[in-house]
C-alpha positions in Angstrom: -24.3 6.3 -56.7 -21.5 5.8 -54.9 -21.7 7.1 -52.0 -18.0 9.2 -52.2 -18.6 10.3 -55.7 -22.2 11.6 -54.2 -20.1 14.0 -51.3 -17.7 15.0 -54.9 -20.2 16.3 -55.9 -22.5 18.5 -53.7 -19.2 20.0 -52.6 -18.8 20.8 -56.4 -21.7 22.1 -56.3 -21.7 24.5 -52.8 -18.3 25.2 -54.0 -20.4 26.8 -57.5 -22.4 28.0 -55.2 -19.9 29.8 -53.1 -18.3 31.6 -56.5 -21.6 33.4 -57.9 -22.0 34.1 -54.3 -18.8 36.1 -54.8 -19.2 37.1 -58.5 -22.7 38.0 -57.6 -21.1 40.8 -54.3 -18.8 42.3 -56.7 -21.9 43.6 -58.9 -23.7 44.3 -56.3 -20.3 46.4 -55.0 -20.1 48.1 -58.6 -23.2 49.1 -58.6 -24.0 50.2 -55.2 -20.6 52.2 -54.8 -19.5 52.9 -58.4 -17.3 56.1 -56.9 -15.2 54.2 -54.3 -12.4 51.4 -54.7 -14.0 47.3 -54.6 -13.3 46.4 -50.7 -12.7 42.7 -50.8 -13.6 43.2 -47.3 -17.0 44.1 -49.4 -17.1 41.2 -51.3 -16.9 39.3 -48.3 -19.6 40.1 -46.3 -21.7 40.0 -48.9 -21.3 36.8 -50.2 -20.7 35.5 -46.5 -17.6 34.3 -47.0 -14.5 34.7 -45.5 -11.2 36.5 -47.7 -9.5 33.7 -47.9 -11.7 32.2 -49.6 -11.5 34.9 -52.3 -8.1 34.5 -52.9 -8.5 30.6 -52.5 -10.7 30.5 -55.5 -9.5 33.5 -57.8 -6.2 33.5 -56.5 -5.7 36.8 -56.3 -7.7 40.2 -56.4 -7.1 40.8 -60.2 -7.8 37.0 -60.7 -11.3 37.7 -59.0 -11.8 40.9 -61.8 -10.6 38.7 -64.8 -13.7 35.9 -63.4 -16.3 38.8 -63.0 -15.9 40.3 -66.2 -16.0 36.2 -68.1 -18.2 35.9 -66.1 -20.1 39.4 -66.8 -19.8 38.7 -71.0 -21.2 34.9 -70.6 -24.8 36.6 -68.5 -24.8 39.4 -71.0 -25.2 37.5 -74.3 -21.3 36.2 -75.2 -22.5 33.2 -77.5 -24.9 36.2 -79.3 -21.8 37.8 -80.1 -19.8 34.8 -81.0 -22.4 33.7 -83.1 -22.5 37.2 -85.2 -18.5 37.3 -85.1 -18.7 34.3 -87.4 -21.5 35.4 -89.9 -20.2 34.7 -93.9 -21.7 37.8 -94.7 -18.8 40.9 -94.4 -21.9 43.6 -93.4 -23.8 40.4 -91.4 -20.8 40.9 -89.7 -20.4 44.3 -88.8 -24.3 45.1 -87.9 -24.7 42.1 -86.0 -21.8 42.2 -84.3 -21.7 45.8 -83.4 -25.9 45.3 -82.2 -24.3 42.0 -79.8 -21.2 43.7 -78.3 -23.1 46.4 -77.3 -26.3 44.8 -76.0 -24.2 43.4 -73.7 -22.5 46.3 -72.9 -26.2 48.0 -72.8 -27.5 45.4 -69.8 -25.0 46.3 -67.7 -24.3 50.0 -68.4 -23.3 50.4 -64.8 -21.1 47.8 -63.7 -19.0 48.5 -67.5 -18.6 52.5 -66.6 -17.3 51.5 -63.1 -14.4 49.3 -64.8 -13.5 51.9 -67.2 -13.0 54.8 -64.9 -11.4 52.2 -62.8 -9.3 51.5 -65.6 -8.1 55.3 -66.5 -7.7 56.4 -62.7 -5.8 53.8 -61.5 -5.2 50.3 -64.2 -4.0 48.1 -61.0 -7.1 48.6 -58.9 -8.8 46.3 -61.6 -6.2 43.9 -62.3 -6.1 44.4 -66.2 -9.4 42.8 -66.5 -10.4 46.3 -69.0 -7.3 45.9 -70.9 -7.4 42.6 -71.7 -11.6 43.3 -72.9 -9.5 46.1 -74.9 -7.1 43.7 -76.1 -10.1 41.4 -77.6 -12.3 43.8 -78.9 -9.1 45.1 -81.1 -8.5 41.7 -82.4 -12.6 41.5 -83.4 -12.4 45.1 -85.3 -8.6 44.1 -86.7 -10.8 41.0 -87.8 -13.9 42.7 -89.0 -11.9 44.9 -90.6 -10.0 42.3 -92.9 -13.0 40.8 -93.9 -14.9 43.9 -95.4 -11.9 44.3 -97.2 -11.6 40.3 -98.8 -15.2 41.2 -99.5 -14.9 44.1 -101.6 -17.2 46.4 -98.8 -14.7 48.7 -97.9 -15.4 52.0 -98.7 -12.8 53.7 -101.6 -9.4 54.5 -100.8 -9.7 53.2 -97.3 -7.9 51.1 -96.0 -7.7 48.2 -93.3 -5.5 51.0 -90.5 -7.9 53.2 -91.5 -11.2 51.3 -91.4 -9.5 49.8 -87.7 -9.7 53.5 -86.3 -13.4 54.1 -87.6 -14.5 51.0 -86.0 -12.8 51.3 -82.6 -14.0 54.2 -81.9 -17.4 53.4 -83.1 -17.5 50.4 -81.1 -15.8 51.4 -77.4 -17.9 51.7 -74.6 -17.8 55.2 -74.8 -19.4 55.9 -77.7 -22.6 53.8 -76.7 -23.3 55.9 -73.0 -22.3 58.9 -74.4 -25.6 58.7 -76.9 -27.4 57.1 -73.8 -26.3 59.9 -71.3 -25.6 62.6 -73.2 -28.8 62.6 -75.2 -30.9 60.9 -74.2 -31.0 57.6 -76.0 -32.4 54.4 -75.5 -30.0 51.1 -75.6 -31.4 50.8 -78.8 -31.7 53.2 -80.3 -27.7 54.3 -79.5 -26.6 50.6 -81.2 -29.0 51.2 -84.1 -27.3 54.7 -84.2 -23.7 53.5 -83.9 -24.1 50.9 -86.4 -25.5 53.4 -89.1 -22.8 55.0 -88.3 -20.2 53.0 -88.6 -21.4 51.2 -92.1 -21.5 54.5 -93.2 -17.9 55.3 -92.1 -16.1 52.0 -93.4 -18.6 50.2 -96.5 -18.7 51.6 -100.1 -22.3 53.0 -101.2 -24.5 49.9 -102.8 -24.5 49.8 -105.9 -28.1 50.2 -106.9 -28.4 47.6 -109.2 -27.1 45.0 -106.7 -29.1 46.3 -104.2 -32.1 44.5 -106.7 -33.5 48.8 -107.5 -34.1 49.4 -110.6 -34.0 52.5 -112.3 -37.5 54.3 -113.4 -38.2 54.8 -116.8 -37.2 57.6 -118.3 -39.4 59.6 -120.8 
């Protein structure tokens, strides 16, 4: 490898390592001091960089939070979620989509709890990162409800809009967190409950014959 190319590779690796330390420092701050406003000074201290480096790499506080959320998704299962929502079968889309999204949140309950609390108390403190997450989730629920309708899987009399309302509630972080913290369920147990509730709330009851179940002979 030519010397200049080698130097470019080293610089790129060093920049990526610095970026990784900064993002990890954000997560550490949120876990260690969930009730305190995130301090960029503390992030810089933990990452062993200057505050100016944070601004150089991420542009702004909101840019840092956006990058942190994207990294959070990628680390906790964005690939699995993408595969689930692309399922051809609408019910698989519902079941596996909710499972994948909930497992992502379940791996970092404390961090998601802090992000959502920040958004409620001071939306600007997280730079709109939670709003971006929720915008993506809203689009996902709309797509899921429309998929269920196309395949004739929506419960009789239920409109797409009403299905989106139900799915919006059942796929929220708050629903998962309430089952874990308020009902003492494990994350896996909470996910099973949410999947079952969602399917019962928006999907039609399967026809016995189409489900492959034969009635017992009479007499």
